[in-house]
C-alpha positions, 0 to 999 in steps of 0.5 A, a space after each residue: 098816458 102820464 096820468 095813467 102810469 102815475 095812477 098805476 104806480 100809486 095804486 101798486 104802492 098802496 097795494 103793496 103796503 096793504 099786502 105787506 101788512 097782511 104778511 104777504 111774502 111775495 110783495 116784491 114779485 108783485 111789485 115787479 110785475 106792476 112795474 112791468 105792466 106799467 112799462 109795457 103801457 109806454 112801450 108803443 110810445 117809445 116805439 114811435 119815438 124812436 122811429 121818428 128819431 131814426 127817421 130824422 137822423 136818416 134824413 140828415 145822414 147820421 142814421 148809423 151813429 144815431 141807431 147805434 146810440 139809440 140801441 145802446 141807450 135802450 139796452 142800458 135801460 132794459 138791463 139796468 131795470 132788470 138788475 134793479 128788479 132782481 136787486 129789489 127781490 133780494 138777488 144781488 148776484 143775479 143783478 150784477 150778472 145782468 148788469 155785466 151782460 148788459 155792458 157786453 151787449 152794449 160794447 157788441 152794439 157799439 163796437 162796429 161803429 168804433 171800429 169804423 171810426 178807428 179805421 177812418 182815423 187811421 186813414 186820415 193819419 196815413 
């Protein structure tokens, strides 16, 4: 898998350079499409990895916290990548909005867990 992704990245960069030298105006869009295709090739591996991690954490008894952390990490990568693509295509305002929406989504995923921790702390203090 790793050599295929690396080879695809090198071929994509070479094509971008050729397209740029030919005056192709949508080089950034082509590069974003290539990046999405490479990420989709890794999607199945990530899915099985997250499934394994959640299975292990469920056996240990920390599945709720681990699930929350994995969702937050996943959201961070997805929104970060999307913002980077928008920025590389010259749309910095859209990129900034995507980052803010990503932070709000991460907060929404993590809030129920933090709420439980705060309530537990309150019970311990009483």
